[in-house]
N, CA, C and O of each residue as an XYZ file, in Angstrom:
856
protein
N     148.331    -88.533   -103.931
C     147.895    -86.712   -103.820
C     149.353    -85.862   -102.798
O     150.021    -86.139   -101.802
N     149.247    -84.619   -103.907
C     150.669    -84.107   -103.414
C     150.404    -83.506   -101.819
O     149.457    -83.549   -101.033
N     151.650    -82.982   -101.803
C     151.901    -82.478   -100.461
C     151.477    -81.506    -99.788
O     151.630    -81.199    -98.605
N     150.470    -80.650   -101.329
C     150.092    -79.616   -100.799
C     148.529    -79.491   -101.047
O     148.076    -78.374   -101.296
N     147.761    -80.494   -100.993
C     147.017    -81.587   -100.941
C     145.889    -80.598    -99.858
O     146.581    -80.744    -98.850
N     145.047    -79.986    -99.505
C     143.980    -79.777    -97.967
C     143.806    -80.612    -97.222
O     143.660    -80.469    -96.008
N     143.787    -82.057    -98.095
C     142.992    -83.702    -97.235
C     144.049    -84.511    -97.317
O     144.064    -85.424    -98.144
N     145.323    -84.232    -96.267
C     146.121    -85.728    -96.676
C     145.701    -86.550    -96.527
O     144.529    -86.647    -96.164
N     146.582    -87.649    -96.770
C     146.158    -89.205    -97.002
C     146.313    -89.919    -94.925
O     146.925    -89.490    -93.947
N     145.615    -90.832    -95.098
C     145.812    -91.513    -93.366
C     147.479    -91.701    -93.239
O     148.332    -91.272    -92.461
N     147.484    -92.605    -94.465
C     149.288    -92.740    -94.331
C     149.928    -91.703    -94.192
O     150.964    -91.865    -93.546
N     149.701    -90.509    -94.599
C     150.352    -88.824    -95.097
C     150.533    -88.452    -93.054
O     151.255    -87.683    -92.419
N     149.714    -89.226    -92.745
C     149.502    -88.349    -90.982
C     150.558    -89.184    -90.303
O     151.399    -88.835    -89.474
N     150.316    -90.425    -90.865
C     150.928    -91.779    -89.909
C     152.929    -91.292    -89.262
O     153.655    -91.462    -88.283
N     152.952    -90.686    -90.541
C     154.418    -89.885    -90.865
C     154.556    -88.800    -90.462
O     155.378    -88.019    -90.941
N     153.640    -88.476    -89.324
C     153.906    -86.797    -89.301
C     154.818    -86.627    -87.752
O     154.485    -87.307    -86.782
N     155.666    -85.911    -87.700
C     157.234    -86.589    -86.471
C     155.958    -86.453    -85.341
O     154.760    -86.374    -85.609
N     156.474    -86.452    -84.253
C     155.846    -86.519    -82.363
C     156.613    -85.179    -82.064
O     156.153    -84.425    -81.206
N     157.665    -84.885    -82.680
C     157.772    -84.011    -81.911
C     158.966    -82.535    -83.123
O     159.900    -82.543    -83.924
N     158.011    -81.529    -82.428
C     158.957    -80.762    -83.523
C     160.698    -80.838    -83.686
O     161.303    -81.191    -82.675
N     161.583    -80.487    -85.039
C     162.694    -80.467    -84.732
C     163.551    -79.568    -85.142
O     163.051    -78.538    -85.593
N     164.942    -79.665    -85.118
C     165.367    -78.067    -85.560
C     164.723    -76.693    -86.241
O     164.344    -75.655    -85.700
N     164.753    -77.190    -87.977
C     164.095    -76.685    -88.885
C     162.569    -75.987    -88.364
O     162.312    -74.794    -88.202
N     161.892    -76.897    -88.219
C     160.622    -77.164    -87.483
C     160.500    -76.125    -86.366
O     159.684    -75.208    -86.458
N     160.956    -76.204    -85.773
C     161.204    -75.259    -84.523
C     160.019    -73.872    -84.502
O     160.863    -73.104    -84.039
N     159.210    -73.291    -84.587
C     158.365    -71.978    -85.007
C     158.558    -70.951    -84.182
O     158.098    -69.824    -84.366
N     159.466    -71.408    -82.938
C     159.387    -69.962    -82.068
C     161.059    -69.762    -81.777
O     161.940    -70.605    -81.611
N     161.115    -67.826    -81.794
C     161.942    -67.213    -81.789
C     162.580    -67.653    -80.260
O     163.689    -68.164    -80.413
N     162.328    -67.611    -79.404
C     163.080    -68.425    -78.043
C     162.644    -69.422    -78.332
O     161.872    -69.935    -79.141
N     164.027    -69.920    -76.545
C     163.542    -71.209    -76.702
C     164.377    -71.162    -75.165
O     165.177    -70.350    -74.700
N     163.573    -72.885    -74.437
C     164.707    -72.471    -73.470
C     165.584    -73.962    -73.759
O     165.190    -74.815    -74.554
N     166.614    -74.053    -73.091
C     167.527    -74.476    -73.833
C     167.440    -75.824    -72.347
O     167.151    -75.559    -71.180
N     167.756    -77.069    -72.854
C     168.624    -78.333    -71.897
C     169.393    -78.963    -73.135
O     169.147    -79.480    -74.225
N     170.253    -78.686    -72.488
C     171.802    -79.743    -72.840
C     172.426    -81.037    -73.074
O     172.730    -81.459    -71.958
N     172.770    -81.877    -73.963
C     172.567    -83.310    -73.620
C     173.392    -83.663    -72.998
O     174.039    -84.636    -73.384
N     173.733    -82.971    -71.687
C     173.631    -83.203    -70.232
C     172.608    -83.525    -69.619
O     172.535    -84.277    -68.647
N     172.006    -83.129    -70.005
C     170.711    -82.385    -69.004
C     170.374    -81.215    -68.581
O     169.353    -80.884    -67.976
N     171.837    -80.189    -69.131
C     171.975    -78.821    -68.205
C     171.494    -77.847    -68.503
O     171.626    -77.446    -69.660
N     170.840    -77.196    -67.657
C     169.803    -75.934    -68.182
C     170.786    -74.803    -68.811
O     171.713    -74.154    -68.326
N     170.158    -74.845    -70.166
C     170.701    -73.475    -70.595
C     170.614    -72.285    -69.974
O     171.429    -71.766    -69.210
N     169.415    -71.825    -70.408
C     168.550    -70.711    -70.594
C     167.680    -70.304    -71.298
O     167.193    -71.149    -72.050
N     167.236    -69.189    -71.354
C     167.139    -68.854    -73.084
C     167.830    -68.505    -73.656
O     168.971    -68.342    -73.224
N     167.536    -68.255    -74.736
C     168.578    -68.628    -75.803
C     167.333    -67.871    -77.204
O     166.112    -67.722    -77.195
N     168.372    -67.564    -78.225
C     167.475    -67.121    -79.803
C     167.489    -68.626    -80.559
O     168.459    -69.384    -80.561
N     166.415    -68.840    -81.089
C     166.684    -70.629    -81.518
C     167.697    -70.288    -82.681
O     168.308    -71.305    -83.010
N     168.045    -69.232    -83.366
C     168.459    -69.444    -83.840
C     170.324    -69.710    -82.853
O     170.920    -70.771    -83.039
N     170.738    -68.973    -82.226
C     171.814    -69.873    -81.425
C     171.627    -71.478    -80.860
O     172.383    -72.381    -81.216
N     170.460    -71.674    -79.895
C     170.072    -73.331    -80.479
C     170.366    -73.806    -81.044
O     171.274    -74.624    -80.897
N     169.499    -73.463    -82.451
C     169.961    -74.353    -83.540
C     171.746    -74.439    -83.746
O     172.376    -75.495    -83.804
N     172.233    -73.300    -83.819
C     173.897    -73.878    -83.442
C     174.147    -74.121    -82.665
O     174.146    -75.334    -82.878
N     174.547    -73.998    -81.334
C     174.553    -74.918    -81.271
C     174.764    -76.459    -80.572
O     175.659    -77.025    -79.944
N     173.254    -76.831    -81.112
C     173.054    -78.437    -81.154
C     173.849    -78.950    -82.455
O     173.925    -80.176    -82.542
N     174.580    -78.038    -83.697
C     174.615    -78.129    -84.248
C     176.088    -78.882    -84.944
O     176.622    -79.759    -85.623
N     176.205    -77.122    -83.717
C     178.573    -77.715    -83.441
C     178.542    -78.869    -82.272
O     179.416    -78.983    -81.412
N     177.472    -79.636    -82.383
C     177.981    -81.240    -81.240
C     177.389    -82.086    -82.218
O     177.375    -83.267    -81.868
N     176.817    -81.813    -83.517
C     176.354    -82.712    -84.190
C     174.805    -83.414    -83.939
O     174.343    -84.376    -84.552
N     174.060    -82.512    -82.686
C     172.876    -83.128    -82.457
C     172.051    -82.300    -83.145
O     172.240    -81.256    -83.770
N     170.836    -83.150    -82.845
C     169.642    -82.476    -83.273
C     168.799    -81.380    -81.955
O     169.193    -81.473    -80.793
N     167.807    -80.529    -82.271
C     167.285    -79.517    -81.254
C     165.982    -79.932    -81.508
O     165.321    -79.405    -82.402
N     165.381    -81.172    -80.537
C     164.341    -81.151    -80.299
C     163.595    -80.503    -79.517
O     164.067    -80.366    -78.389
N     162.008    -79.780    -79.804
C     161.089    -79.723    -78.737
C     160.101    -80.061    -77.873
O     158.966    -79.832    -78.291
N     160.211    -80.631    -76.576
C     159.596    -80.552    -75.695
C     158.474    -80.711    -74.815
O     157.637    -81.523    -74.419
N     158.915    -79.414    -74.696
C     157.323    -78.990    -73.980
C     156.409    -77.365    -74.734
O     156.466    -76.324    -74.080
N     155.829    -77.389    -75.775
C     155.789    -76.478    -77.288
C     155.193    -75.701    -75.866
O     156.040    -74.902    -75.466
N     154.073    -75.722    -75.077
C     152.863    -75.599    -74.388
C     153.561    -73.827    -73.228
O     152.965    -72.842    -72.793
N     155.342    -74.380    -73.166
C     155.808    -73.535    -72.101
C     156.236    -72.233    -73.196
O     156.528    -72.096    -74.384
N     156.042    -71.277    -71.789
C     157.036    -69.793    -72.243
C     158.034    -69.390    -72.034
O     158.231    -68.956    -70.899
N     158.700    -69.363    -72.641
C     158.805    -70.007    -74.216
C     159.096    -72.075    -73.847
O     159.304    -72.864    -72.925
N     158.871    -72.002    -75.585
C     158.849    -73.536    -75.351
C     160.061    -74.026    -75.158
O     161.133    -73.434    -75.285
N     159.781    -75.597    -74.714
C     161.428    -75.476    -73.838
C     161.644    -76.875    -74.967
O     160.851    -77.674    -75.465
N     163.665    -76.615    -75.086
C     163.637    -77.400    -76.729
C     164.992    -78.676    -75.963
O     165.432    -77.850    -75.164
N     165.558    -79.509    -75.777
C     166.903    -80.032    -75.869
C     167.439    -80.464    -77.081
O     167.058    -80.664    -78.234
N     168.618    -80.549    -76.311
C     169.882    -81.060    -77.794
C     170.427    -82.567    -77.570
O     171.017    -82.775    -76.509
N     170.325    -83.284    -78.185
C     169.679    -84.546    -78.819
C     170.122    -84.889    -79.733
O     170.349    -84.173    -80.708
N     170.504    -86.827    -79.581
C     170.863    -87.270    -81.228
C     168.850    -87.483    -80.921
O     168.429    -87.554    -79.766
N     168.119    -87.534    -81.847
C     166.737    -87.631    -82.053
C     166.666    -89.260    -82.043
O     165.608    -89.731    -81.626
N     167.224    -89.760    -82.272
C     167.045    -92.083    -82.281
C     167.179    -91.860    -80.480
O     166.394    -91.655    -79.554
N     168.095    -91.970    -80.586
C     168.166    -91.872    -78.189
C     167.264    -91.259    -77.981
O     166.705    -91.754    -77.003
N     166.494    -90.017    -78.502
C     165.365    -89.596    -77.869
C     163.993    -89.966    -78.102
O     163.297    -89.944    -77.087
N     163.376    -90.328    -79.258
C     162.992    -91.824    -79.199
C     163.125    -92.835    -78.602
O     162.223    -93.136    -77.820
N     164.149    -93.625    -78.726
C     164.087    -94.400    -77.448
C     163.873    -94.472    -76.004
O     163.075    -95.228    -75.450
N     164.656    -93.615    -75.431
C     164.476    -93.375    -74.337
C     163.294    -92.872    -73.729
O     163.004    -93.012    -72.541
N     162.404    -92.086    -74.873
C     160.747    -92.170    -74.890
C     159.928    -93.012    -74.380
O     158.998    -92.897    -73.583
N     160.537    -94.167    -75.123
C     159.688    -95.723    -75.476
C     159.896    -96.485    -74.303
O     159.192    -97.394    -73.864
N     161.145    -95.922    -73.759
C     161.399    -97.312    -72.971
C     160.987    -96.189    -71.623
O     161.395    -96.568    -70.526
N     160.195    -94.820    -71.650
C     159.612    -94.435    -70.312
C     158.443    -95.647    -70.848
O     157.989    -96.773    -70.646
N     158.389    -94.626    -71.544
C     156.151    -95.063    -71.989
C     155.846    -97.307    -71.541
O     154.952    -98.151    -71.484
N     157.373    -97.144    -71.357
C     157.556    -99.276    -71.147
C     156.907    -98.934    -70.013
O     155.752    -99.216    -69.695
N     157.908    -98.160    -69.279
C     158.272    -98.590    -68.054
C     157.045    -97.715    -66.984
O     157.072    -97.705    -65.753
N     156.223    -97.161    -67.698
C     155.192    -96.674    -67.280
C     153.740    -97.289    -66.947
O     153.067    -97.250    -65.918
N     153.464    -97.999    -68.487
C     152.890    -99.175    -69.150
C     152.281   -100.239    -68.159
O     151.116   -100.599    -67.994
N     153.936   -100.776    -67.312
C     154.503   -101.808    -66.575
C     153.698   -101.675    -65.426
O     152.800   -102.440    -65.074
N     154.202   -100.343    -64.703
C     153.451    -99.889    -63.460
C     152.623    -99.710    -63.357
O     152.381    -99.544    -62.161
N     151.331    -99.539    -64.298
C     150.498    -99.299    -64.636
C     149.321   -100.231    -64.190
O     148.338   -100.039    -63.475
N     149.901   -101.561    -65.040
C     149.345   -102.400    -65.257
C     149.867   -103.442    -64.047
O     149.508   -104.599    -64.269
N     150.820   -103.228    -62.530
C     150.766   -103.924    -62.028
C     149.904   -103.498    -60.441
O     149.856   -104.103    -59.369
N     149.366   -102.343    -60.842
C     148.658   -101.981    -60.224
C     147.561   -102.128    -60.114
O     146.938   -101.446    -59.299
N     146.983   -103.007    -60.845
C     146.097   -103.383    -62.109
C     146.126   -104.680    -61.064
O     147.182   -105.150    -60.641
N     144.832   -105.176    -60.720
C     144.976   -106.463    -59.699
C     143.445   -107.146    -59.695
O     142.426   -106.647    -59.218
N     143.648   -108.956    -60.640
C     142.296   -109.054    -59.929
C     142.611   -110.371    -59.008
O     143.626   -110.997    -58.702
N     140.948   -110.483    -58.672
C     141.285   -111.216    -57.719
C     141.018   -112.743    -58.172
O     140.897   -112.829    -59.395
N     140.927   -113.648    -57.665
C     140.036   -115.572    -57.706
C     140.120   -115.721    -56.030
O     140.845   -115.226    -55.168
N     138.416   -117.151    -56.025
C     138.705   -117.590    -54.716
C     138.532   -118.576    -55.219
O     138.396   -118.902    -56.399
N     138.533   -119.277    -53.997
C     138.994   -121.113    -53.431
C     138.463   -121.198    -52.074
O     138.461   -120.378    -51.155
N     138.009   -122.395    -52.170
C     137.510   -123.184    -50.934
C     138.324   -123.982    -50.896
O     138.640   -124.587    -51.921
N     139.078   -124.296    -49.358
C     139.426   -125.194    -48.676
C     139.623   -126.270    -49.550
O     140.695   -126.444    -50.129
N     138.616   -127.026    -49.684
C     138.007   -127.918    -50.090
C     137.743   -128.266    -51.498
O     137.272   -129.374    -51.756
N     138.050   -127.277    -52.585
C     138.107   -127.478    -53.863
C     139.098   -128.392    -54.476
O     140.253   -128.814    -54.417
N     137.452   -128.472    -55.382
C     137.695   -129.712    -56.327
C     139.475   -129.225    -56.766
O     139.861   -128.061    -56.660
N     140.442   -130.463    -57.291
C     142.027   -130.421    -57.852
C     141.357   -130.483    -59.177
O     141.654   -131.637    -59.484
N     140.839   -130.147    -59.911
C     140.865   -129.962    -60.993
C     139.996   -128.468    -61.495
O     140.300   -127.867    -62.525
N     139.063   -128.096    -60.712
C     139.048   -126.787    -60.363
C     140.198   -125.666    -59.964
O     140.335   -124.468    -60.211
N     140.948   -126.644    -59.229
C     142.062   -125.309    -59.035
C     143.393   -125.163    -59.681
O     144.255   -124.328    -59.403
N     143.449   -126.377    -60.857
C     144.230   -126.110    -61.102
C     143.556   -125.221    -62.893
O     144.174   -124.800    -63.871
N     142.640   -125.259    -62.686
C     142.017   -124.075    -63.336
C     142.137   -122.764    -63.141
O     142.602   -122.150    -64.101
N     141.845   -122.109    -62.141
C     141.815   -121.191    -60.961
C     143.616   -121.194    -60.996
O     143.858   -120.000    -60.816
N     144.915   -121.879    -61.128
C     146.047   -121.670    -61.133
C     146.182   -120.843    -62.325
O     146.636   -119.698    -62.345
N     145.515   -121.885    -63.857
C     146.151   -121.555    -64.883
C     145.561   -120.114    -65.624
O     145.627   -119.773    -66.805
N     144.968   -119.424    -64.459
C     144.670   -118.037    -64.351
C     145.410   -117.574    -64.148
O     146.334   -117.392    -64.940
N     145.356   -117.068    -62.735
C     146.204   -116.475    -62.235
C     147.992   -116.697    -63.060
O     148.993   -116.059    -62.734
N     147.925   -117.583    -63.955
C     149.575   -117.353    -64.803
C     148.598   -116.516    -65.437
O     148.053   -115.653    -64.749
N     148.279   -116.651    -66.717
C     147.608   -115.727    -66.927
C     147.444   -114.294    -66.713
O     147.323   -113.445    -67.597
N     147.451   -114.140    -65.656
C     147.053   -112.788    -65.174
C     148.921   -111.968    -64.885
O     149.479   -110.918    -65.202
N     149.273   -113.208    -64.133
C     150.813   -112.581    -64.042
C     151.741   -112.398    -65.040
O     152.751   -111.704    -64.923
N     151.394   -113.049    -66.079
C     151.895   -113.251    -67.380
C     151.735   -111.698    -68.089
O     152.691   -111.175    -68.662
N     150.215   -110.940    -67.959
C     149.750   -110.457    -67.942
C     150.141   -108.878    -67.434
O     149.643   -107.987    -68.122
N     151.003   -108.452    -66.272
C     151.609   -107.810    -65.441
C     150.032   -108.006    -64.842
O     149.272   -107.253    -65.450
N     149.585   -108.530    -64.176
C     148.006   -107.913    -63.454
C     148.749   -108.512    -61.244
O     148.543   -109.581    -60.670
N     149.164   -107.850    -60.965
C     148.822   -108.556    -59.316
C     147.219   -109.287    -59.579
O     146.272   -108.979    -60.303
N     147.403   -110.112    -58.852
C     146.092   -111.437    -58.506
C     146.363   -111.651    -56.920
O     147.351   -111.851    -56.214
N     145.246   -111.532    -56.772
C     143.835   -111.746    -55.034
C     143.830   -112.832    -55.639
O     143.344   -113.209    -56.705
N     144.937   -113.704    -54.163
C     144.318   -115.321    -54.035
C     143.091   -115.068    -52.027
O     143.366   -114.865    -50.844
N     141.718   -115.291    -52.941
C     141.229   -115.061    -51.221
C     140.451   -116.641    -51.763
O     140.013   -117.201    -52.768
N     140.677   -116.852    -50.171
C     140.092   -118.193    -49.394
C     138.949   -117.920    -48.389
O     139.173   -117.282    -47.360
N     137.441   -118.516    -48.758
C     137.115   -118.341    -48.097
C     136.777   -119.575    -47.067
O     136.632   -120.645    -47.659
N     136.615   -119.639    -45.576
C     136.170   -120.556    -44.942
C     134.356   -120.519    -43.874
O     134.252   -119.692    -42.968
N     133.847   -120.934    -44.009
C     132.133   -121.510    -44.828
C     131.949   -122.276    -43.005
O     132.924   -122.730    -42.406
N     130.839   -122.262    -42.545
C     130.376   -122.807    -41.630
C     132.131   -123.763    -40.702
O     133.124   -123.234    -40.202
N     131.814   -125.033    -40.837
C     132.855   -125.857    -40.037
C     133.873   -125.735    -39.983
O     134.745   -125.914    -39.133
N     133.809   -125.338    -41.130
C     135.404   -125.370    -42.246
C     136.106   -124.030    -41.285
O     135.328   -123.557    -42.114
N     136.689   -123.071    -40.506
C     136.238   -122.280    -39.673
C     137.204   -122.956    -38.269
O     138.056   -122.199    -37.804
N     137.072   -124.132    -37.735
C     137.541   -124.808    -36.875
C     138.906   -125.225    -37.844
O     139.923   -125.090    -37.165
N     139.116   -125.551    -38.819
C     140.307   -126.179    -39.220
C     141.626   -125.075    -40.154
O     142.239   -125.605    -41.080
N     141.904   -123.699    -39.811
C     141.751   -123.273    -41.054
C     143.551   -123.199    -41.342
O     144.177   -122.233    -41.779
N     144.160   -124.727    -40.882
C     145.401   -124.599    -40.971
C     145.087   -125.838    -42.510
O     145.925   -126.597    -42.996
N     143.887   -125.688    -42.874
C     143.843   -126.918    -44.157
C     143.905   -125.684    -45.461
O     144.411   -125.714    -46.583
N     142.983   -124.412    -44.561
C     142.902   -123.342    -45.587
C     144.198   -122.623    -46.197
O     144.412   -122.003    -47.238
N     144.927   -122.966    -45.140
C     146.787   -122.657    -45.389
C     147.286   -122.779    -45.904
O     147.942   -122.044    -46.642
N     147.152   -124.723    -45.632
C     147.928   -125.204    -46.646
C     148.157   -124.858    -48.305
O     149.100   -124.563    -49.038
N     146.039   -125.182    -48.474
C     144.986   -125.261    -50.163
C     146.165   -123.641    -50.634
O     146.752   -123.624    -51.716
N     146.285   -122.577    -49.713
C     147.214   -121.171    -50.133
C     148.548   -121.834    -50.469
O     149.122   -122.108    -51.523
N     148.737   -121.942    -49.568
C     150.505   -122.573    -49.377
C     150.987   -123.028    -50.398
O     152.197   -122.842    -50.522
N     150.339   -123.710    -51.401
C     150.778   -124.976    -52.864
C     150.284   -123.694    -53.479
O     150.892   -122.718    -53.920
N     149.318   -123.911    -53.405
C     148.835   -122.437    -54.522
C     149.906   -121.875    -54.835
O     150.583   -121.994    -55.856
N     150.122   -120.962    -53.512
C     150.841   -119.586    -53.713
C     153.164   -121.044    -54.172
O     154.274   -120.741    -53.737
N     153.033   -121.514    -54.508
C     154.138   -121.951    -55.073
C     154.226   -122.919    -56.240
O     155.231   -123.512    -56.632
N     152.943   -122.972    -56.741
C     152.627   -123.585    -57.933
C     152.876   -122.170    -58.795
O     153.134   -122.542    -59.939
N     152.903   -120.995    -58.750
C     152.828   -120.046    -58.973
C     154.232   -119.113    -59.462
O     154.351   -118.303    -60.382
N     155.651   -119.807    -57.986
C     156.605   -119.224    -57.898
C     157.329   -119.384    -59.675
O     158.539   -119.178    -59.592
N     156.964   -119.640    -60.946
C     158.264   -119.438    -61.584
C     157.187   -117.700    -62.285
O     157.897   -116.854    -62.830
N     156.124   -117.488    -62.218
C     155.492   -116.387    -62.277
C     155.463   -115.440    -61.850
O     155.603   -114.464    -62.587
N     155.167   -115.191    -59.729
C     154.513   -114.281    -59.586
C     155.046   -114.319    -58.345
O     155.712   -115.328    -58.578
N     155.382   -114.005    -56.933
C     155.823   -113.975    -55.944
C     155.007   -113.652    -54.715
O     155.027   -112.422    -54.757
N     154.011   -114.109    -53.208
C     153.391   -113.206    -52.416
C     154.190   -111.899    -52.180
O     155.418   -111.975    -52.216
N     153.519   -110.552    -51.913
C     153.573   -109.544    -51.717
C     154.392   -109.590    -49.688
O     155.218   -108.958    -49.031
N     153.292   -110.963    -49.475
C     153.202   -111.368    -47.972
C     152.659   -112.384    -47.502
O     151.692   -112.885    -48.077
N     153.243   -112.975    -46.194
C     152.488   -114.850    -46.467
C     151.151   -113.907    -46.459
O     150.887   -112.705    -46.424
N     150.345   -115.378    -46.521
C     149.007   -115.515    -46.429
C     147.741   -114.739    -45.618
O     148.485   -115.165    -44.735
N     146.997   -114.285    -45.229
C     146.939   -113.655    -44.049
C     145.367   -113.621    -43.277
O     145.319   -112.397    -43.398
N     144.294   -113.886    -42.715
C     142.608   -113.798    -42.472
C     142.409   -112.315    -42.292
O     142.882   -111.564    -41.439
N     141.573   -112.069    -43.328
C     140.809   -110.475    -43.342
C     139.493   -111.111    -41.687
O     139.212   -112.309    -41.684
N     139.165   -110.625    -41.064
C     138.211   -110.734    -40.703
C     138.485   -111.965    -40.144
O     139.635   -112.303    -39.867
N     136.949   -113.072    -39.846
C     137.213   -114.408    -39.776
C     136.815   -115.395    -39.653
O     136.662   -116.210    -38.743
N     136.403   -115.211    -41.906
C     136.476   -115.978    -42.957
C     137.118   -116.132    -44.314
O     136.754   -116.964    -45.145
N     138.382   -115.019    -44.524
C     138.180   -115.076    -45.235
C     139.948   -114.744    -45.446
O     140.437   -113.634    -45.236
N     140.863   -116.152    -45.971
C     142.842   -116.026    -45.658
C     142.987   -115.115    -47.513
O     142.325   -115.365    -48.520
N     143.689   -114.460    -47.390
C     144.144   -113.736    -48.683
C     145.564   -113.233    -48.568
O     146.030   -112.526    -47.675
N     146.117   -113.686    -49.545
C     146.753   -113.349    -50.426
C     147.028   -112.655    -51.420
O     146.105   -112.569    -52.230
N     148.499   -111.807    -51.818
C     148.357   -110.548    -53.255
C     149.430   -110.972    -53.802
O     150.555   -110.698    -53.385
N     149.166   -111.726    -54.849
C     150.948   -112.372    -55.634
C     150.909   -110.801    -56.707
O     149.901   -110.271    -57.173
N     152.460   -110.318    -56.872
C     152.814   -109.877    -57.977
C     153.692   -110.197    -58.354
O     154.617   -110.547    -57.621
N     153.782   -110.209    -60.186
C     154.446   -110.671    -61.507
C     155.261   -110.444    -60.886
O     155.207   -109.543    -60.049
N     156.957   -111.655    -61.206
C     157.753   -111.174    -61.440
C     158.453   -110.102    -62.785
O     157.701   -109.632    -63.638
N     159.426   -109.928    -62.792
C     159.966   -109.170    -63.613
C     159.924   -109.746    -65.504
O     160.910   -110.478    -65.580
N     159.322   -109.714    -66.752
C     159.607   -110.620    -67.556
C     161.008   -111.624    -67.455
O     161.148   -112.842    -67.336
N     162.163   -110.234    -67.587
C     163.214   -111.810    -67.862
C     164.037   -112.613    -66.160
O     165.148   -112.999    -65.799
N     162.813   -112.515    -65.653
C     162.812   -113.643    -64.124
C     161.216   -114.367    -64.469
O     160.459   -114.416    -63.500
N     160.695   -114.917    -65.798
C     159.723   -115.630    -65.270
C     159.477   -115.893    -66.194
O     159.600   -115.432    -67.329
N     159.061   -116.755    -65.720
C     158.676   -117.927    -66.741
C     157.271   -117.483    -67.739
O     156.410   -116.635    -67.504
N     157.465   -118.685    -69.276
C     157.304   -118.402    -70.595
C     155.811   -118.440    -70.293
O     155.387   -119.454    -69.738
N     154.812   -117.284    -70.645
C     153.865   -117.682    -71.309
C     153.232   -118.686    -71.213
O     153.967   -119.522    -71.740
N     152.479   -119.110    -70.937
C     150.995   -120.701    -71.719
C     151.230   -120.875    -73.367
O     151.646   -121.776    -74.096
N     150.683   -119.370    -73.568
C     150.863   -119.538    -75.255
C     151.717   -119.285    -75.855
O     151.522   -119.178    -77.066
N     152.907   -119.091    -75.391
C     154.351   -118.707    -76.125
C     154.703   -120.365    -76.313
O     154.624   -120.975    -77.379
N     155.152   -120.986    -74.874
C     155.347   -122.075    -74.887
C     154.639   -123.526    -74.973
O     155.094   -124.503    -74.379
N     153.129   -123.574    -76.017
C     152.433   -124.226    -76.582
C     153.350   -124.775    -77.773
O     154.194   -123.954    -78.131
N     153.360   -125.900    -78.407
C     154.020   -126.418    -79.191
C     153.037   -126.386    -80.448
O     151.993   -127.039    -80.465
N     153.546   -125.403    -81.713
C     152.290   -125.606    -83.235
C     151.132   -126.383    -83.138
O     151.360   -127.326    -82.381
N     150.078   -126.402    -83.539
C     149.429   -127.895    -84.006
C     150.152   -128.516    -85.257
O     150.799   -127.948    -86.137
N     149.798   -130.102    -85.048
C     150.420   -130.474    -86.031
C     149.464   -130.673    -87.562
O     148.256   -130.854    -87.412
N     149.960   -130.640    -88.824
C     148.607   -130.419    -89.567
C     147.910   -131.903    -89.686
O     148.568   -132.834    -90.150
N     146.882   -132.044    -89.354
C     146.324   -133.582    -90.038
C     147.002   -133.908    -91.412
O     147.185   -135.067    -91.786
N     147.319   -132.937    -92.048
C     147.835   -133.143    -94.214
C     148.388   -133.203    -94.329
O     148.564   -134.018    -95.234
N     149.937   -132.462    -93.660
C     150.944   -133.734    -93.079
C     151.039   -135.073    -92.480
O     151.556   -136.049    -93.025
N     150.687   -135.052    -91.724
C     150.562   -136.600    -90.337
C     150.006   -137.303    -91.328
O     150.222   -138.510    -91.216
N     149.057   -136.844    -92.713
C     148.700   -138.370    -93.703
C     149.456   -139.123    -94.535
O     149.275   -140.340    -94.580
N     150.598   -138.379    -95.461
C     151.344   -139.394    -95.928
C     152.028   -140.468    -94.744
O     152.184   -141.649    -95.055
N     152.473   -139.913    -93.197
C     152.676   -140.579    -92.595
C     152.082   -142.301    -92.091
O     152.612   -143.383    -91.837
N     150.734   -141.751    -92.144
C     149.632   -142.834    -91.868
C     149.638   -144.404    -92.849
O     149.546   -145.625    -92.723
N     149.850   -143.130    -94.036
C     149.747   -143.565    -95.691
C     150.689   -145.135    -95.787
O     150.463   -146.320    -96.035
N     151.774   -144.313    -95.441
C     152.856   -145.576    -95.623
C     154.018   -146.558    -94.448
O     155.078   -147.183    -94.484
N     152.645   -146.035    -93.220
C     152.557   -146.790    -92.363
C     151.684   -148.258    -92.963
O     152.123   -149.392    -92.774
N     150.735   -148.041    -93.507
C     149.548   -149.457    -93.657
C     150.019   -150.150    -95.551
O     149.513   -151.038    -96.238
N     151.324   -149.081    -95.815
C     151.510   -150.093    -96.704
C     152.574   -151.909    -96.453
O     152.639   -152.720    -97.377
């Protein structure tokens, strides 16, 4: 399909630039920020283009709806990298503000506790906070030290993936709570899905088994 077609293909749209730059900018006047992030004020588009060219850089429109539009003088590749990094940081902060809750009890079965621990690891590896709530029932309230032992052990087993925001504490007279935040990715244990070795194909094993039988 030619570029003059009124109905460009989806693949053409995917290659549309994210920002107008250089000769694609349409405004007559622009407000300019230089490569040192200093405000240079309002100037004609041609003047801004000449300034960018003299530095061997690009003129990027970063606020098209402003009056006049705001442009930045910067290397376009560097600009895209910085923007990508900001987006990742924003996503990480938003994810860290989301929280999953796990409920346990002082008398929880070891197998069930291991399942809860695995769930907590999955959540922390997905950059989610985890609230662990232990609820005391009936006579269990008289032995709250057991609940603290269970929660502290649970937190300790997750130390490779997250850390407690504060020591476990009671909310009311029934619930013992602790909130875990994920460790930075470069200090965190491997995600369980990444740590699992690939399954060995039974077809590949067959010749060895046959050889052993001979």
